[in-house]
ROKOLRO-549774 format. One line per field, with one value per residue: residue number from 1; residue in one letter; x, y, z negated of N, C-alpha, C in turn. Coordinates in pm, 1 decimal. Layout:
N
resi <- NUM, ...
resn <- A, ...
nc1 <- X, ...
nc2 <- Y, ...
nc3 <- Z, ...
cac1 <- X, ...
cac2 <- Y, ...
cac3 <- Z, ...
cc1 <- X, ...
cc2 <- Y, ...
cc3 <- Z, ...
END
This chain:
112
resi <- 1, 2, 3, 4, 5, 6, 7, 8, 9, 10, 11, 12, 13, 14, 15, 16, 17, 18, 19, 20, 21, 22, 23, 24, 25, 26, 27, 28, 29, 30, 31, 32, 33, 34, 35, 36, 37, 38, 39, 40, 41, 42, 43, 44, 45, 46, 47, 48, 49, 50, 51, 52, 53, 54, 55, 56, 57, 58, 59, 60, 61, 62, 63, 64, 65, 66, 67, 68, 69, 70, 71, 72, 73, 74, 75, 76, 77, 78, 79, 80, 81, 82, 83, 84, 85, 86, 87, 88, 89, 90, 91, 92, 93, 94, 95, 96, 97, 98, 99, 100, 101, 102, 103, 104, 105, 106, 107, 108, 109, 110, 111, 112
resn <- M, H, E, R, K, D, L, N, D, L, I, D, K, L, Q, K, Q, K, K, G, V, W, K, R, T, A, E, L, L, G, K, P, R, R, R, R, V, E, V, N, L, S, K, I, E, A, Y, A, P, E, G, S, T, V, L, V, P, G, K, V, L, G, A, G, R, M, S, R, K, L, T, I, A, A, F, S, F, S, E, G, A, R, K, A, I, S, E, G, G, A, K, I, I, T, I, D, E, L, F, A, Q, N, P, E, G, K, S, V, V, I, L, I
nc1 <- -304.5, -497.4, -435.0, -221.5, -344.4, -515.3, -318.8, -180.9, -387.9, -424.1, -169.7, -165.9, -378.5, -276.5, -42.7, -136.0, -194.4, -121.1, -5.4, 268.4, 284.3, 122.3, 236.7, 488.2, 409.1, 301.8, 535.8, 686.8, 519.3, 535.0, 766.8, 952.0, 818.4, 994.4, 1141.6, 964.5, 818.9, 824.1, 695.8, 730.0, 512.0, 637.4, 804.8, 618.6, 495.2, 709.7, 770.6, 539.1, 327.1, 78.1, -259.2, -217.7, -217.0, -95.0, 87.4, 176.1, 348.8, 323.1, 357.1, 229.3, 373.3, 347.9, 529.4, 583.9, 401.5, 89.6, -6.2, -99.5, -348.9, -412.0, -450.4, -398.7, -285.5, -230.8, -99.5, -120.2, -174.6, -33.9, -175.1, -116.5, -49.5, -294.0, -449.6, -307.9, -322.6, -600.0, -653.1, -506.2, -648.6, -620.7, -692.4, -756.4, -712.2, -739.3, -504.3, -640.1, -882.7, -783.0, -690.4, -935.2, -1057.4, -877.4, -773.8, -588.5, -374.0, -293.2, -135.8, -39.8, 168.0, 435.4, 573.2, 863.2
nc2 <- 1728.1, 1536.9, 1330.7, 1207.4, 1101.1, 911.1, 748.0, 659.1, 513.2, 310.3, 186.4, 91.0, -95.1, -280.6, -371.3, -536.2, -773.1, -1116.6, -1197.8, -1188.7, -1014.5, -796.3, -701.4, -622.2, -423.1, -234.7, -168.2, -43.5, 172.0, 316.3, 461.6, 775.8, 1049.9, 1138.5, 913.0, 728.8, 483.0, 524.0, 451.4, 419.4, 394.3, 259.5, 74.6, -90.7, -194.1, -337.3, -537.8, -660.9, -935.7, -1010.7, -962.4, -969.6, -871.4, -578.7, -428.7, -122.2, 17.8, 305.6, 574.8, 589.1, 687.1, 871.9, 819.3, 652.1, 390.4, 210.8, -101.6, -342.5, -552.5, -502.5, -502.8, -237.2, -140.0, 121.5, 368.3, 629.2, 803.9, 971.5, 1233.3, 1198.7, 927.2, 810.4, 873.7, 741.8, 475.7, 422.7, 462.6, 253.4, 33.2, -88.0, -142.7, 71.2, 68.7, 128.5, 61.0, -13.9, -109.7, -329.3, -485.5, -543.2, -697.0, -907.1, -1042.4, -1239.0, -1190.9, -1324.5, -1399.3, -1141.4, -895.7, -716.5, -412.4, -224.4
nc3 <- -1150.7, -1152.2, -969.8, -1100.7, -1329.7, -1213.7, -1102.8, -1334.0, -1459.6, -1268.8, -1274.5, -1540.7, -1528.7, -1341.0, -1466.9, -1665.4, -1546.0, -1467.4, -1237.9, -1014.6, -790.9, -854.4, -1089.7, -993.3, -816.4, -996.4, -1132.2, -928.3, -862.5, -1093.8, -1089.7, -1079.2, -884.7, -680.8, -630.6, -544.8, -329.9, 22.4, 332.5, 678.6, 965.5, 1172.5, 1046.0, 920.9, 1148.3, 1254.9, 1064.4, 956.8, 996.8, 1248.9, 1158.0, 884.3, 533.7, 411.0, 153.9, 31.9, -214.2, -268.2, -49.9, 283.6, 581.6, 892.6, 1109.0, 1397.8, 1573.9, 1566.0, 1654.0, 1580.5, 1433.1, 1119.6, 760.6, 557.3, 250.1, 24.9, -207.5, -117.7, 195.3, 474.0, 680.4, 953.1, 954.4, 881.2, 1106.1, 1317.3, 1230.5, 1229.7, 1502.5, 1608.6, 1532.7, 1287.5, 936.1, 661.2, 314.3, -41.5, -309.7, -536.9, -426.1, -283.2, -495.2, -620.7, -420.7, -389.6, -642.9, -710.7, -553.7, -324.4, -16.5, 36.3, 163.3, 47.9, 127.6, 105.7
cac1 <- -299.5, -594.7, -365.8, -139.2, -432.9, -553.8, -201.2, -157.8, -492.8, -393.3, -51.1, -208.5, -459.3, -192.2, 53.8, -203.6, -214.4, -18.0, 47.0, 389.4, 264.9, 62.9, 336.9, 590.0, 345.8, 295.7, 673.1, 726.5, 436.5, 572.1, 888.4, 928.5, 768.5, 1104.8, 1194.6, 854.6, 831.6, 761.6, 716.2, 678.1, 435.1, 729.6, 851.2, 504.9, 480.3, 821.5, 782.2, 413.4, 266.4, -58.2, -367.7, -179.1, -249.3, 29.7, 76.8, 283.2, 332.6, 363.6, 292.2, 251.6, 398.8, 299.2, 628.8, 567.3, 268.2, 29.6, -76.5, -143.6, -469.3, -368.0, -512.4, -289.3, -322.0, -125.5, -149.0, -161.4, -143.8, -27.5, -281.9, -69.8, -59.1, -436.2, -494.0, -244.5, -374.1, -737.4, -646.7, -449.2, -742.6, -593.2, -786.0, -695.0, -779.7, -655.8, -451.3, -751.2, -974.4, -715.8, -691.6, -1072.1, -1084.4, -781.7, -707.3, -480.1, -262.1, -251.6, -110.0, -15.2, 306.3, 475.9, 679.4, 925.2
cac2 <- 1632.7, 1431.7, 1219.5, 1139.2, 1021.9, 795.2, 662.5, 595.0, 412.7, 198.1, 117.6, 17.2, -209.9, -378.7, -428.3, -636.5, -894.2, -1216.9, -1226.1, -1113.9, -908.0, -679.5, -648.2, -553.7, -301.4, -140.7, -123.8, 49.8, 292.1, 387.7, 540.0, 918.6, 1080.1, 1147.8, 779.6, 641.9, 422.2, 583.8, 359.4, 466.0, 296.8, 178.8, -36.8, -182.3, -258.5, -428.8, -646.8, -723.4, -1021.9, -980.7, -1009.5, -978.4, -762.8, -513.7, -343.0, -24.1, 78.8, 444.8, 650.2, 549.8, 803.9, 853.0, 800.7, 523.2, 359.1, 90.2, -177.3, -469.6, -552.4, -528.7, -429.6, -168.1, -80.9, 207.0, 468.6, 744.3, 801.9, 1103.5, 1249.9, 1135.8, 782.2, 774.8, 883.7, 635.8, 345.6, 405.3, 448.3, 123.1, -72.8, -144.2, -99.6, 138.3, 55.1, 168.3, -50.7, -54.0, -191.2, -456.5, -562.5, -592.0, -799.4, -1016.6, -1034.5, -1335.2, -1137.8, -1423.7, -1357.0, -998.1, -863.4, -588.3, -346.0, -113.1
cac3 <- -1258.8, -1126.8, -905.3, -1200.3, -1414.8, -1133.1, -1091.9, -1463.6, -1479.1, -1179.7, -1327.5, -1660.7, -1487.0, -1272.8, -1561.2, -1748.0, -1467.7, -1480.5, -1104.5, -985.9, -693.0, -920.1, -1182.6, -912.5, -766.1, -1108.9, -1157.4, -822.0, -873.0, -1215.0, -1070.7, -1055.7, -750.6, -585.0, -603.0, -506.3, -198.3, 139.8, 443.8, 806.8, 1042.5, 1253.2, 962.1, 906.4, 1278.7, 1276.8, 967.4, 914.3, 1099.0, 1293.4, 1072.7, 744.1, 441.8, 372.6, 36.0, 17.8, -346.3, -254.5, 56.9, 421.9, 664.9, 1028.0, 1214.0, 1464.1, 1625.9, 1509.2, 1757.6, 1522.5, 1349.2, 982.8, 650.5, 489.9, 121.3, -29.0, -300.4, -37.3, 338.2, 536.4, 780.4, 1076.5, 938.3, 886.2, 1245.0, 1395.2, 1184.9, 1279.0, 1647.9, 1638.0, 1497.1, 1155.4, 831.5, 547.5, 185.2, -155.0, -387.7, -623.3, -345.9, -255.9, -620.0, -640.8, -319.6, -398.2, -773.5, -718.2, -476.7, -225.7, 121.5, 40.7, 194.8, -8.1, 203.7, 34.1
cc1 <- -394.8, -527.6, -286.4, -225.1, -477.7, -438.6, -174.7, -261.3, -465.6, -273.9, -87.7, -285.9, -372.1, -92.7, -7.3, -220.0, -95.5, 48.2, 162.7, 370.8, 210.8, 159.9, 444.1, 533.8, 339.9, 434.2, 716.4, 646.5, 475.7, 698.5, 854.7, 890.9, 880.6, 1159.3, 1087.2, 870.5, 757.2, 796.8, 653.8, 602.0, 526.0, 781.5, 739.5, 486.7, 588.4, 816.8, 653.2, 355.7, 121.8, -159.9, -335.4, -230.5, -117.7, 2.2, 199.3, 263.0, 385.7, 284.8, 328.3, 263.4, 371.8, 401.0, 616.0, 425.4, 219.0, -47.4, -129.8, -268.9, -427.8, -462.5, -397.4, -343.3, -203.8, -187.0, -194.1, -112.7, -130.9, -139.6, -243.2, -79.9, -204.1, -487.1, -438.5, -298.0, -513.9, -740.3, -594.2, -538.5, -714.9, -689.3, -707.9, -779.3, -685.4, -603.7, -558.7, -849.1, -913.0, -716.4, -830.8, -1104.7, -999.1, -706.6, -591.7, -355.8, -210.6, -239.5, -95.5, 133.6, 336.9, 589.7, 731.2, 1036.8
cc2 <- 1515.8, 1309.2, 1140.0, 1052.7, 896.5, 695.9, 589.3, 487.5, 288.7, 118.0, 35.2, -108.1, -319.0, -444.8, -538.5, -770.2, -988.3, -1249.3, -1133.3, -997.7, -781.7, -617.9, -570.0, -422.3, -195.4, -83.6, -18.9, 180.0, 377.4, 471.2, 688.2, 944.0, 1083.9, 1011.6, 680.6, 597.1, 504.5, 495.0, 418.9, 354.7, 206.4, 58.4, -139.4, -262.2, -364.4, -552.4, -718.6, -809.8, -981.6, -1041.2, -1014.2, -859.2, -708.0, -420.9, -252.9, 45.2, 222.3, 508.3, 593.9, 677.5, 771.2, 835.3, 660.4, 505.6, 230.2, 20.7, -310.0, -449.4, -598.3, -463.0, -369.8, -102.0, 0.1, 303.6, 592.8, 728.1, 945.7, 1111.1, 1185.0, 984.7, 737.1, 772.7, 768.2, 497.6, 322.9, 390.7, 311.1, 6.5, -139.7, -83.0, -40.6, 112.9, 103.8, 43.3, -103.9, -145.6, -326.8, -544.7, -621.3, -706.5, -924.5, -1012.3, -1133.4, -1286.8, -1232.7, -1360.1, -1206.2, -976.1, -725.0, -533.2, -228.4, -53.4
cc3 <- -1237.0, -1064.1, -1007.5, -1293.1, -1340.8, -1122.2, -1222.8, -1492.9, -1394.2, -1231.8, -1450.4, -1624.3, -1425.5, -1367.7, -1646.8, -1676.4, -1482.4, -1346.3, -1072.0, -890.7, -758.7, -1020.8, -1107.1, -857.0, -876.0, -1138.7, -1054.2, -827.0, -994.0, -1203.1, -1055.3, -909.4, -646.5, -545.5, -561.0, -360.7, -93.3, 258.4, 568.9, 877.4, 1126.0, 1174.1, 943.0, 1034.9, 1300.1, 1186.5, 929.4, 1025.9, 1128.7, 1196.2, 924.0, 663.4, 388.5, 254.8, 30.1, -116.5, -347.9, -141.4, 193.4, 504.3, 811.2, 1137.9, 1272.0, 1513.9, 1562.6, 1620.5, 1704.5, 1438.6, 1209.5, 885.0, 571.8, 363.4, 70.9, -128.5, -224.9, 106.3, 386.1, 640.8, 913.0, 1071.1, 945.8, 1030.5, 1328.5, 1357.2, 1239.0, 1430.4, 1688.5, 1599.9, 1364.2, 1053.9, 715.1, 422.4, 75.5, -225.6, -481.6, -549.2, -314.7, -380.0, -645.9, -544.2, -339.3, -531.9, -790.2, -643.4, -370.4, -87.7, 135.2, 63.6, 138.1, 77.7, 124.1, 117.6
END
């Protein structure tokens, strides 16, 4: 139940924002667990430009490799994804940390 409380607090905080990126993130995080976004590293590698900040409103999975220097924010990461991201030189942060660093949501790429 602890994860659900953290998720509800995050959704409430993001829904109060006037910026579209945060409202869309709250909408996607509010879906039932079975319908929540899951993105593999291969998709991030294919679509995210070098040096960008990627937001996954759900879980990052470890299928694929990471060779780009990115900042990846997500609600959760699989252990395989954490290992591959750190080996590839990318940075892992939470959605809460990204919101604190970039409340305007500028230059954030949402992958679903």
